[in-house]
N, C-alpha and C positions, 0 to 999 in steps of 0.2 A: 481439575482434581486428580490430586496423587493417590492412590491408594482402588481400592476395588468400589465405590460406590463411587458415583457420578453426580457431577451436579443439581443434577434434577430430580435424580431419587432423595438424595440430600433436602429439596424441597419439599418431593412430597411427604416425606417424612416428617417432617417438622409443622406440614401443616397440616398432617393429623393427628402431631400429640401434641400441637402449642398454634390453636385455629387463631388464637381471638391475639397471635403474632404477627404482625404486617411483612412482609416479604415481600422485596425488592434487590430480582432476580439480572443479572449482570455477565454479560458471559464475549469475550471478541472474536472467539468461532464455535458457539455452538448458534443457533438460531429458533428456538421450538416451536411449531404452530401454539395456537392460542387455545386450542384445547388438550396442550401441554401443562397447561401454566392454573394451579388454581383462580376461584375464584374473589377476583376482589386485590390479587396481588399483580404487579408488575413486571414486565421485562423491558431493560434499558440497552441496547446490541454499544458493546467499546468500538473505538474511542468515544468521550461523551465530555463535557465540557461540566465544569464543578456547579456552573448555574443553572445545568439543566437537570440534574441528580440534585442538587436542595431544592429546586422547584419542583419535581416532582414527588419529591421524601413529603415534602409542604402540601403536596393537592391528598398524599395519603391520607396522613393525619388528620387533617383537616374532614376526608371523607367516611375516616373511622365513629368519626365525631358525631353525625346525622346527621 
């Protein structure tokens, strides 16, 4: 991610500002530890198949509805 902010800092700020927004984090380089990922958010390493990301988004939406 270009600029002074890295992706995990962006995730943290987005989660703090909009905690109701679901976040799916993806990277081909970084492999964050589970304690670096906010609760109820998911990390998907690249490369991934389209069906995998669609399935994960579907699971996230269903889980958010309780």
